[in-house]
N, C-alpha and C positions, 0 to 999 in steps of 0.2 A: 386435444393429446399430449399437449405439450407439457401441460398442467400435471395430467394423468400420469405422465411418463415420470414425475419431479414424485409426483403424493408416493409412486411405490416402491420410493430408494428414505424416505423419511416418514421419521416414527413421529405423526401426530398425536398418537396418544400420550406421548411421553409431554408434548407439549403443554408449560402451565398458562396459563391467561396471564395478560400483563395487567398488572393493577391502572389502575385510571390517574394516580399521580403521580409513575413510574418518576418522575424528571421534575418533580413539586417539589416544592423546597425540606429538607430534611431535617431530620431534630440535628443538632449539634454542627449544623453546617459551616458555621464558622470555624470553629476546631478543626475541621474533615477538609477544608478549604486549604489552611494553613498548615496544616500537615501536608496533605496532598503535593501543595506548590514546592515545599521544602524536598521533596522525594520523587520528583518529576521524572530522573531520569529510569528509577527503579518502579515506578508505576510506569510506564510505558512498557519497560521490558517484559511484567509482569500480562501487561495486555494486551499483546501480539499473536497469539495462537488464533488460529483462524476459527471465530464459534461454528460456523458449519459443519469442522472436520470433528466436532465433539459434542454438541448439543442439537438439540431438537430442533427444526426451522420450517416455518414456513415460508418461503417468499410471495406466495401470491394472497399474504395475508395486508390486513391493510396498516402500513406503517402510522406511529404514533401522531396523534396529531400536531400541527405544526404548535398550537397556538401553549398546548405541553410540554414539546418539548423546549421552547424559549422560555426555561422559567425562572427564576432567581438568579437561583444557581449558574446556570447557563451564561446568562445574561454579564455575570459577576465575571466569571472566567473566560469570555468574548469582548471585555474592558482590557481583563491584562493581559491575553495575547497580543489583541493589537497594539499595548506596551509594548510589551513582548520583540512584537515586531520593529517597530521603530527603534527601539535601543539596539537592536543588532542593526540594521541600517546604519545608523550610526554608527556603530563600532565597525562594522563592514568598512566605512568609509573612513573613516579615522587610520586604521589597517591600512588600506589603499595607500594615503598619502604621504606615512611615513616608513612604509615596507614596499618596494619594488614586489611587483607579482611575478618576477624572474627568480627573484630569489627562493619564494616560497615554489614557484616550478622547478625549480633547480632540486629540488629533495625528492623530488618524483621520476627525475627521466628514468632513472635506471630502472622502475618497475613498470614505465606507459606501457613499453612492446610486450609487456609479459599480461598486461588484463583480456586483451581479444582473445588468448589461449586459455586462461582463467573459465572466462563465460563457454568456449567452446569444448573446452572438458568437462566443466561441471554439470552442461546440458547431456552429454552421451553418460553421464552417471546417472543425472534424473531420469534418462529415460532407460537405464538398464533396472536400477530400480521400479520403475512404474513396470515394468517387464516380470523382474521378479513377484513380487508383489502381486502382479493381476487383477485384471477385475477393474482396472480405475482407468479413466480417459486421459486426464490431465492433472488433476488436483483429487486430494483424500473421499471428496466426496461425491465427485460426476462418476458414480457408477455403471458399468456394463457390463451385457452379457457376453458380448462379443468376443471371442475367444483370439481372434485375427487380428484384434484391435495391440494384443500384447505383442504380437511378433510383428508389429508394424512398427511396435517401440524399438523391436528388438533390430530392425534395421535402419530406425533412426539413430542409436546409440551405436552401432557400428559406423555410421558416416560419417560422425562425428572424430575420426581417428583422426583426416587430413582436413585440409583447409579448403581444396581440390573439390570435396563430398561435402562439406558440411552446411553449402545450399539448399542439399538433399533434407537432412533434417529440419533446417526451415521451412522449405515448403510443407514438410510433415507437421510440422506444428499449425500451419493452418490450418491443416487437412483436421487433426484432432477438436480442433477450437469449433469447424465447422462440427463435427460431432455430436462436439457438448451442445452446440445451440440449436442443434436438432435434438434432441433430447430433454436440456433443462431449460432453455429459451434463452433471447437476448438478456432479459435482466439480470438473472443466474450470471450470464457471462462478461458482465458487464464487471466483474468483478477482479477480473482478471489479465486486462488489455496490455499487460507487462507480459504475456508473454506475443503478442503481435509484433512489439518493438524490439523483444531478442529477434524474434525469426527472420526480423526485416533487418536488423544490426546482419545477423551472421550470414544471409542470401545478399548482401550489400558487397560485404567484408570478403566474402568466397567468392562471387563469383568477377570480383574488381570492378563495382559499377562506377568509374572513374567523375561522374557528374552528384551521385550521392554520399561517396564515400565520404567528403566533409561534414557532410550532415547525419551520417550513422549513430553516432554516438546521442546526438541530440534526440534522434527517434525515440533511442533506450532511455535517457535522460526523460520523455515524456511520458512515456509508458509509463513508465516505475511511476511519475508522480502521480498522473491519473488515478492508476489503478490504487495507492495507497492513499490521495483524497477521496475517494467513491467510500473507502474502507470506513471513513469517518464516518462522512453523512452513516453509513451503518449503525455505528456504533448506536447514536441518537436515535434512528430512525428505529429500530429494532433493539434498544438496549435491552428487551426482555429474553430474547436469547440467550443473553452471558449469564442474568441473573443467576440461575440451576448452577451453572458451571463455577461463578463464583461463592455459590453455598457450599460447593464441596472440594474446593481449592480458597479457602477462607485465610488462609495464610499469606495466598497472593494480591492480596486488597491492601495490606500492609494495617489494618486497621479502620482506613475509611469505609466511613458509609459508601454502599455499591452506587449507591445512585450519582452522587459526587464523582466513585472513583470513574464510573463511565461516560462521564461529561468530560472529565481530564482523561483518561483515555482518549476521548475526540479529539481532542485540541492536540493535546500532545501530536499526534498522528498527522494534522490538520497543517499544522504550524510547521512542522519538518518536512512535510510532504511539498508546501508553498517554498520555503527556503531552498530544497532540492531545484529551483528553476529560478531562484530570483536572487539566492544567497551569494555573497563575493566568497569572501576566506571562509564565510559561515558554514558554505555551500559543504564543503571537506567535510567541516566538522558534523556538520549535520547526517552527513552520510555515513562517515564513523562510530554516531550516537547510534543511529537508527542500525548500523548493521551490530552493532554491541548487541543491542536492545531484543532483534529477532536471534542472533546467537543465544542469550538468555533464556528465550520461552522455552528453547527447545531442551534445558534442564527442569520444567515441571511439565510439558506435556511429551517430550522422547521423540520417539523416532517418525511419529505420524507427524507433526510438525517439521523434522528435519527433512524430511523427502519434501512435504507441500513446499516450504518457503526455501527449499537450496537456494534456486534461479532469482528469488528478491535477494537473499545474502549475496548470491555472486555478483547481479548487478551491482551493489552498495558496496562490494571490492573494487570493482570497475569505476565506480563514480568517485572513489577515493583515491583510485590511483591516477584519473583524468582529470578530477577537478572541473572546473567551469570550461564548457561549452562554447558552440554559438550560439544556440537557444539560450545560453545564460546572459550572451553580453545581449543580446538583442533584448531579451525581456529588462532586463537592467535599468534603471534611469539614469543619468548622466547630471542630472541640477543641483547648478550648483552652490546652492543653499542646501548643508546637511538638513535642518530642519524641515523646508517644503519635499526636497526629495523623499525624507522620512515619512513625512506627512502621506505622500503620493502612493509608498509603499501600504503603509496601513488602508489607505482607499484600495488599492489593487486586491491587499489581501479582503477587504471587507466584500469586494467584489467577488472574486474565486468564492466566498464562504455562499455568499448568495447563489450566485451560476452554481455550484453542486447541489443545494438544496433544492432550487428551482430540476436540475437535469435529475436528482436523483427521485424527488417528489411527482415531477410532471412525466418520466418515462414508468414510474409504476401506474399512474394513473390511466395513464393511456393502456398501456397492456392489459391492468388485473382492474380496471377500473374504478381505484380509491379514493376518488375522485368523491367519491359518494352519488 
């Protein structure tokens, strides 16, 4: 039933077959990698449009086999990304040793109190846009024919006008998320745990649940990171979905081979997401970089992208304002030796990569039988 519901909403006839060697070694890989690495920030900015909003897709199709994902190009970029994690860790620890955290935090003292209101107001605007557009549950590809959902979204938008009632919007997100799961399945909604993090944050702050308030931002941070880490693996597992989009918008590839482009785009997102949890000073810088990246994507992909990513953009702004929170301090290691600590950070990073590949391919195989 869930699969049938999904199929009514996706033009599978337009979905091209993926070449068997989609992520095999392409021609000119050295030149492509070199150019791509130099242009990483721009690369990420052009890669953040959510492919399901603009191209045909089939969630039930088998993902690219892992031996084909782990191509020569993939392994080269993996090694470079691990080296980058080590470098960032050493830089973070060096900055921490010479620049007291209080100096940096004092720069954001004036804006920190505004962060909660930014999230609340943006959520209200988001629900208002969904009400105006109509026929959308939470994100552009999650379509619905139930008109009552649009009016429910208007009620949720109105509830964000005051902190006393914004908890209603939080509960409403859980309701809409459940409706989306009923129509599209659990695997599809694994794209969007950020909404659950936003809902939890707003409910905790609105109802002033004292025991949970110290952890509200941490819940938001973890939900954001999980959303982006999952999306990174999707870029590698279902890169074929994006190929027609890249062919239509050749300019956004910066002349990089499309297969290398998708590998790099996935790593840009994965590394940045990892640092949102494990970065020190770099955490704020990465959040700011991602904020610019998602804003830049709107230039190429327009209003749909603006509405669909508005809550990611708002959440990233909150992260820039607040910097490290409890979850960051718990996850960060404090090993005296920079090199040993850096090695531990690299191992943790590789562990996350293994974990999310296992989660993505494992859950897909369990639900859709893609294990073979």
